[in-house]
C-alpha positions as CSV (number, residue, x, y, z in Angstrom):
1,X,102.8,112.4,104.2
2,X,104.3,113.5,107.5
3,X,104.2,116.8,109.3
4,X,107.1,119.1,110.0
5,X,109.0,118.6,113.3
6,X,107.8,120.7,116.1
7,X,110.3,123.4,117.2
8,X,112.1,122.8,120.5
9,X,111.9,125.4,123.2
10,X,115.6,124.9,124.1
11,X,118.6,122.9,123.0
12,X,118.2,120.2,125.7
13,X,118.1,116.7,124.3
14,X,114.9,114.9,123.6
15,X,114.0,112.0,126.1
16,X,115.7,108.7,125.5
17,X,113.5,105.9,124.1
18,X,114.3,102.3,125.0
19,X,114.0,100.3,121.8
20,X,115.9,97.9,119.6
21,X,117.8,99.2,116.6
22,X,116.2,97.5,113.5
23,X,117.9,94.5,112.0
24,X,117.6,92.5,108.8
25,X,114.6,90.6,110.2
26,X,112.4,93.7,110.1
27,X,111.3,93.3,106.5
28,X,110.7,89.6,107.1
29,X,108.5,90.3,110.1
30,X,106.3,92.6,107.9
31,X,105.8,89.8,105.4
32,X,105.1,87.2,108.1
33,X,102.7,89.6,109.8
34,X,100.7,90.0,106.5
35,X,100.6,86.2,106.0
36,X,99.4,85.6,109.6
37,X,96.7,88.2,109.1
38,X,95.5,86.4,105.9
39,X,95.5,83.0,107.6
40,X,93.4,84.4,110.4
41,X,91.0,85.9,107.9
42,X,90.6,82.5,106.3
43,X,90.0,80.7,109.6
44,X,87.3,83.2,110.6
45,X,85.6,83.9,107.3
46,X,86.2,87.6,107.8
47,X,88.0,89.5,105.1
48,X,90.1,92.0,107.1
49,X,91.3,93.8,104.0
50,X,87.7,94.5,102.9
51,X,86.8,95.4,106.4
52,X,89.5,98.0,106.6
53,X,88.4,99.4,103.2
54,X,84.8,99.7,104.4
55,X,85.8,101.3,107.7
56,X,87.9,103.9,105.9
57,X,84.8,104.7,103.7
58,X,82.7,105.0,106.9
59,X,84.3,108.4,107.4
60,X,82.5,109.8,104.3
61,X,79.4,112.0,105.0
62,X,76.9,109.7,103.4
63,X,78.0,106.5,105.1
64,X,77.6,105.2,108.6
65,X,79.3,102.3,110.4
66,X,76.1,100.4,110.6
67,X,75.7,100.5,106.8
68,X,79.1,99.1,106.1
69,X,79.9,96.7,109.0
70,X,77.6,94.1,110.4
71,X,77.3,93.3,114.1
72,X,78.5,89.7,113.7
73,X,81.6,91.1,111.8
74,X,82.4,93.3,114.8
75,X,82.1,90.3,117.1
76,X,84.4,88.3,114.9
77,X,86.8,91.2,114.7
78,X,87.0,91.4,118.5
79,X,87.5,87.6,118.8
80,X,90.3,87.7,116.3
81,X,92.0,90.7,117.9
82,X,91.8,89.0,121.3
83,X,93.6,85.9,120.0
84,X,96.4,88.2,118.6
85,X,96.8,90.0,121.9
86,X,96.9,86.8,123.8
87,X,99.8,85.5,121.8
88,X,101.9,88.6,122.4
89,X,103.8,89.5,125.5
90,X,102.5,92.0,128.0
91,X,105.9,93.6,128.1
92,X,106.6,94.9,124.6
93,X,110.1,95.3,123.1
94,X,109.8,97.4,120.0
95,X,112.1,98.2,117.1
96,X,112.5,101.7,115.7
97,X,111.3,103.5,113.8
98,X,107.9,103.8,115.5
99,X,105.3,106.5,115.9
100,X,103.8,106.8,119.4
101,X,100.3,108.1,119.8
102,X,98.3,109.0,122.9
103,X,94.6,109.4,123.6
104,X,92.2,109.1,120.7
105,X,88.9,109.1,122.6
106,X,86.7,108.1,119.6
107,X,87.7,111.0,117.4
108,X,87.7,108.9,114.3
109,X,88.3,111.8,111.9
110,X,91.4,112.8,113.8
111,X,92.7,109.3,113.9
112,X,92.5,109.3,110.1
113,X,94.3,112.6,110.0
114,X,97.1,111.1,112.1
115,X,97.5,108.3,109.6
116,X,97.4,110.8,106.7
117,X,100.1,112.9,108.3
118,X,102.3,110.1,109.6
119,X,101.6,107.3,107.2
120,X,99.0,104.6,107.0
121,X,100.0,101.1,108.2
122,X,102.2,99.4,107.2
123,X,104.2,102.3,105.8
124,X,104.7,103.4,109.4
125,X,104.9,101.4,112.6
126,X,102.6,102.5,115.5
127,X,102.3,102.3,119.2
128,X,99.1,103.6,120.7
129,X,99.1,104.2,124.5
130,X,95.4,103.8,125.2
131,X,92.1,105.6,125.7
132,X,90.8,104.7,122.3
133,X,87.1,105.3,123.0
134,X,84.8,107.2,125.4
135,X,83.7,110.8,125.1
136,X,84.0,110.9,121.3
137,X,81.0,110.2,119.0
138,X,82.6,107.6,116.8
139,X,84.0,105.1,119.2
140,X,83.0,101.9,117.2
141,X,84.7,103.2,114.0
142,X,87.8,104.0,116.0
143,X,88.2,100.7,117.8
144,X,87.2,98.6,114.8
145,X,89.8,100.2,112.6
146,X,92.5,99.9,115.3
147,X,91.6,96.2,115.8
148,X,91.6,95.5,112.1
149,X,95.1,97.0,111.7
150,X,96.3,95.1,114.7
151,X,95.1,91.8,113.1
152,X,96.6,92.7,109.7
153,X,100.0,94.0,111.0
154,X,100.4,92.2,114.3
155,X,104.2,92.8,114.6
156,X,104.1,96.5,113.4
157,X,101.0,97.9,115.1
158,X,100.7,97.8,118.8
159,X,97.9,98.8,121.2
160,X,98.4,99.3,125.0
161,X,95.7,99.5,127.6
162,X,96.7,102.9,129.0
163,X,95.0,105.6,131.0
164,X,94.2,109.2,130.4
165,X,96.9,111.8,129.7
166,X,96.3,115.4,128.8
167,X,98.3,118.4,127.7
168,X,97.2,121.6,125.9
169,X,100.1,121.4,123.6
170,X,99.7,117.7,122.8
171,X,102.9,116.7,124.8
172,X,104.6,117.7,128.0
173,X,108.0,116.9,129.4
174,X,108.7,115.7,133.0
175,X,111.7,114.7,135.1
176,X,114.2,116.9,133.4
177,X,112.9,115.9,129.9
178,X,113.6,112.3,130.6
179,X,109.8,111.5,130.4
180,X,107.2,112.8,128.0
181,X,103.4,112.4,127.9
182,X,101.6,112.3,124.6
183,X,97.9,113.3,123.9
184,X,96.6,112.7,120.3
185,X,93.0,114.0,120.4
186,X,93.0,117.6,119.1
187,X,90.2,119.9,120.2
188,X,89.3,117.3,122.9
189,X,85.5,116.7,123.2
190,X,85.0,119.6,120.7
191,X,85.6,122.3,123.3
192,X,89.1,122.5,124.7
193,X,91.0,123.8,121.6
194,X,94.1,121.8,122.5
195,X,96.7,120.5,120.1
196,X,97.6,116.9,119.6
197,X,101.0,115.2,119.1
198,X,102.6,112.1,117.8
199,X,106.1,111.2,119.0
200,X,108.3,110.0,116.1
201,X,111.2,107.7,117.0
202,X,113.6,107.3,114.1
203,X,115.9,104.4,113.3
204,X,118.8,106.0,115.1
205,X,116.5,106.6,118.2
206,X,116.5,110.3,117.7
207,X,113.1,111.8,118.4
208,X,110.9,114.5,116.9
209,X,107.3,115.5,117.6
210,X,104.5,115.9,115.0
211,X,102.1,118.6,116.4
212,X,98.6,118.7,115.0
213,X,96.9,122.1,115.7
214,X,93.1,122.2,115.8
215,X,91.3,124.3,113.3
216,X,87.7,124.0,114.3
217,X,85.0,124.0,111.7
218,X,81.4,122.7,111.6
219,X,80.7,119.5,109.6
220,X,78.0,117.0,109.2
221,X,78.8,113.4,110.1
222,X,76.7,110.3,110.5
223,X,76.4,108.8,114.0
224,X,76.6,105.1,114.7
225,X,72.8,104.9,114.7
226,X,72.7,106.2,111.0
227,X,71.2,109.5,111.9
228,X,72.9,112.7,110.8
229,X,74.4,114.7,113.6
230,X,76.3,117.9,113.8
231,X,79.8,117.8,115.3
232,X,82.8,120.0,115.6
233,X,86.0,118.3,114.5
234,X,89.5,119.6,114.2
235,X,91.1,119.9,110.8
236,X,94.6,119.0,112.0
237,X,97.5,121.0,110.6
238,X,101.0,119.7,111.1
239,X,103.5,122.0,112.7
């Protein structure tokens, strides 16, 4: 389920994205990625599929991360993710279509809303630019799910070590609309009332922007220590 395309302020072209047009090997890469993930699971005695299932359930009000994921499983997850990162080039050359996301900052509920709006892996390819944790209250849930998806879909799910970007609208153009910055944490830190955005690069390299507007409401979530805590999260609405 994807959001509507954000309206453009003028008729100038969207920024160009340097990517490869998909070829007949794309479907094959998806299958090989899944097989590699399964082999890694067998070698490390960690069922990544089950881990993803449990992590997704950790978002429910009566479940905390410490109740569904053990510490030794998190350690194994990090070790497996490290091996996947080590085998891939630092310079990524990606095929379209791909959805590009900016800062998440431990806002686990909003990460799930992005997947809900734009497609859960592997139905959509993803590139995350960085800033996955810090400042948010659900950092472990966020990074564990991202690592699990990286292990499961190594050739269709990419994580960069990027630095902080910000924009009240979720995106901002620079250099005559040749560059764009993306920020994907709506209502940042529960107090800035900013929007979030995901850049959608289609197969023909045309671009659109999914904008997630924050609708702030009070909810009850469980913290990583298992204690119930009050938090303001954004009920993202696609524009």
